[in-house]
C-alpha positions in Angstrom: 8.5 26.3 16.8 9.0 23.9 13.9 11.3 24.8 11.1 9.7 25.5 7.7 10.6 23.7 4.5 12.6 25.5 1.8 14.0 24.5 -1.6 17.7 24.9 -2.5 20.0 25.0 -5.4 23.4 23.9 -3.9 26.9 23.7 -5.2 30.0 21.7 -4.5 31.2 24.6 -2.3 28.2 24.3 -0.1 28.1 20.6 0.2 29.8 20.6 3.6 26.4 21.2 5.1 24.9 18.3 3.1 27.4 15.7 4.4 25.5 12.8 2.9 25.8 14.1 -0.6 29.2 12.4 -1.4 27.8 9.1 0.1 24.7 9.3 -2.2 26.7 10.2 -5.3 29.2 7.4 -4.7 26.4 4.8 -4.3 24.3 6.2 -7.2 27.4 6.0 -9.5 28.0 2.4 -8.4 24.4 1.4 -8.8 23.5 3.3 -12.0 26.9 4.3 -13.5 25.7 7.9 -13.2 28.1 10.7 -14.2 28.1 13.8 -12.0 30.0 16.9 -12.8 30.4 19.7 -10.3 29.6 23.2 -11.7 30.1 26.5 -10.0 27.2 28.6 -8.8 25.9 30.4 -5.8 23.6 28.9 -3.1 20.2 30.5 -3.3 17.5 29.9 -0.6 13.8 29.6 -1.3 12.5 33.1 -0.4 9.6 33.7 1.9 7.9 36.5 0.0 5.1 34.9 -2.0 4.4 38.1 -3.9 7.9 38.8 -5.0 7.8 37.0 -8.3 4.3 37.9 -9.3 3.9 41.0 -11.5 0.4 42.1 -10.5 0.9 45.3 -12.7 0.6 43.1 -15.7 -2.9 41.8 -14.8 -5.6 43.3 -16.9 -9.3 42.7 -17.1 -10.2 41.4 -20.5 -13.0 42.9 -22.6 -15.8 40.3 -23.3 -16.2 39.3 -26.9 -17.3 36.1 -28.7 -13.7 35.3 -29.5 -12.7 35.8 -25.9 -15.5 33.6 -24.7 -14.4 30.8 -27.0 -10.8 31.2 -25.9 -11.7 31.2 -22.2 -13.8 28.0 -22.7 -10.9 26.3 -24.5 -8.6 27.4 -21.7 -11.0 26.1 -19.1 -11.2 22.7 -20.8 -7.4 22.6 -21.2 -7.0 23.4 -17.5 -9.5 20.7 -16.6 -7.6 18.1 -18.7 -4.3 19.0 -17.0 -6.0 18.9 -13.6 -7.2 15.4 -14.3 -3.7 14.4 -15.5 -2.2 15.6 -12.2 -5.0 13.8 -10.2 -4.4 10.6 -12.2 -0.7 10.4 -11.5 0.3 7.1 -9.9 4.1 7.3 -9.5 7.1 9.5 -9.7 7.9 8.5 -13.3 4.5 9.6 -14.5 4.7 12.9 -12.6 8.1 13.7 -14.1 7.1 12.8 -17.6 4.2 15.3 -17.3 6.6 17.9 -15.9 9.0 17.4 -18.8 6.3 17.6 -21.5 4.8 20.7 -19.9 8.1 22.5 -19.6 9.0 21.7 -23.2 5.6 22.9 -24.4 5.8 26.2 -22.6 9.6 27.0 -22.4 10.9 24.9 -25.3 13.4 23.3 -22.9 14.3 19.7 -22.7 16.9 17.5 -21.1 17.2 13.8 -20.0 19.3 11.6 -17.8 18.2 12.8 -14.4 18.0 10.6 -11.3 15.5 11.1 -8.5 16.6 10.4 -4.9 14.3 10.2 -1.9 16.0 10.9 1.4 15.0 12.0 4.9 16.3 15.6 5.1 15.9 18.3 7.7 12.3 19.5 7.6 13.4 23.0 6.6 14.7 21.6 3.3 12.1 20.6 0.7 14.4 19.4 -2.1 17.6 20.3 -3.8 19.6 20.1 -7.0 23.3 20.4 -7.3 24.1 22.6 -10.3 26.1 20.5 -12.8 24.9 17.2 -11.5 22.1 14.9 -12.7 20.5 14.4 -9.3 17.2 15.7 -7.9 17.0 14.9 -4.2 13.5 15.3 -2.6 12.8 15.3 1.1 11.1 12.0 1.8 9.8 13.2 5.2 7.8 16.0 3.7 6.2 14.0 0.9 5.4 11.2 3.5 3.6 13.8 5.7 1.6 15.2 2.9 0.7 11.7 1.6 -0.4 10.6 5.1 -2.5 13.7 6.1 -3.7 15.3 2.9 -5.7 14.2 -0.1 -4.4 12.3 -3.2 -4.8 15.5 -5.3 -2.9 17.6 -2.8 0.0 15.0 -2.7 0.2 14.8 -6.5 0.0 18.6 -6.8 2.9 19.1 -4.4 4.9 16.4 -6.1 4.3 17.9 -9.6 5.4 21.3 -8.3 8.6 20.2 -6.5 9.7 18.2 -9.5 9.0 21.1 -11.9 10.9 23.4 -9.6 14.0 21.3 -9.4 13.8 20.3 -13.1 14.0 23.9 -14.1 17.1 24.3 -11.8 18.7 21.5 -13.7 19.0 23.7 -16.8 21.5 25.8 -14.9 19.0 28.5 -13.9 20.5 29.6 -10.6 18.3 32.5 -9.6 15.7 31.2 -7.2 13.2 34.0 -7.8 13.4 33.2 -11.6 12.8 29.5 -11.0 9.9 30.2 -8.7 8.3 32.6 -11.2 8.8 30.1 -14.1 7.2 27.3 -11.9 4.3 29.5 -11.0 3.8 30.6 -14.6 4.0 27.1 -15.9 1.5 25.6 -13.4 -1.0 28.4 -13.4 -1.1 28.2 -17.2 -1.8 24.5 -17.0 -4.4 24.3 -14.3 -5.5 27.9 -13.5 -5.1 30.1 -10.4 -7.4 28.1 -8.1 -5.8 24.7 -8.4 -3.9 23.5 -5.4 -0.7 23.0 -7.5 -0.7 26.7 -8.5 -1.2 27.7 -4.8 1.7 25.5 -3.7 3.8 27.1 -6.4 2.8 30.7 -5.4 2.9 30.4 -1.6 5.0 28.4 0.8 4.0 24.7 1.2 3.5 25.1 5.0 0.9 27.8 4.4 -1.3 25.2 2.7 -0.2 22.1 4.6 0.0 23.2 8.3 0.7 19.6 9.2 4.3 20.2 8.1 4.8 22.5 11.0 4.0 19.7 13.5 7.1 17.7 12.6 10.6 19.1 13.1 13.7 17.1 12.3 17.1 18.5 11.6 18.9 15.3 10.7 20.0 13.7 7.4 19.1 10.1 7.1 22.0 7.9 5.9 19.7 5.7 3.9 18.1 6.8 0.7 16.0 5.5 -2.1 16.8 5.7 -5.8 13.6 5.8 -7.9 13.9 3.1 -10.6 13.3 3.7 -14.2 13.2 7.5 -13.6 13.6 9.7 -16.7 14.1 6.9 -19.2 12.4 8.9 -22.0 15.1 10.7 -23.9 13.2 11.9 -27.0 11.9 15.4 -27.3 8.1 15.9 -26.9 8.0 18.4 -29.7 8.3 17.1 -33.2 
C-alpha cells in the first residue's frame, strides 16, 4: 500500500532523517547568500484526524434578516473574487504573494525573506519548514502528480494551501494542530466551505487526490530547484 503524504515542522535535532538538508542549505547559501539559523522546537507530524481542529460546537444557524442577506451576499462576492484569484495564479511567486496578503489581512502577521525549494521527497512527506530557518521545502513529486492528473484549479488550490501552511509555521508556530486550524480558518473565510482549497485544508490531500496513492517513493532526490525571485516583496500589505 502506498504511503500517504504528510506535512512536517522539523528541527535541527531531527535533520538526521532529512540527510539532504545540509546539502540544500549549503548550496542555497552559496547561491543566494541566505542566512539560516537553527532554532529549537519539537517535531510534529501532520495528524490524520480531519475533525480534530474544527470546533463544530461553535457552528450556529443564522437568523435571516435584511442585514444578514446583504452580509451574505457581500461574503459570497468576496469568496468568488478570491476563488478567481486562486484560479488565476500562474506561478509560485503569485501564489505566495496571495498567501502573504491573506495571512496579514486575517491574522495581522507578516514576514519576508523566505526561500522556496522544490525537491523530490518521500511521498509520505508533503512539505516541511525548519523552525528558525528561511526555507520552505515542498515535495516536487506530489505537486507534479497533482499537476499532471488534476485540474488547474485543483493544482492551484493545493499549492495555495501548502504554502499557507508552511508560511504559518515560519512564524514559529510549532503546534501542528494550531497551524492546521489557522490554515483551514484562513482559506474557508476566503473561498467558502465548498471550494477545493478549503477541502484540502480540512481533509488529507490523498482523500481528494487518490492519484497520490498510486505513486510510492521513499527516496530523497539529491537535486533540487530554487524558485527564483521568490518572496521579493518586503513591505507590509496593511498601511
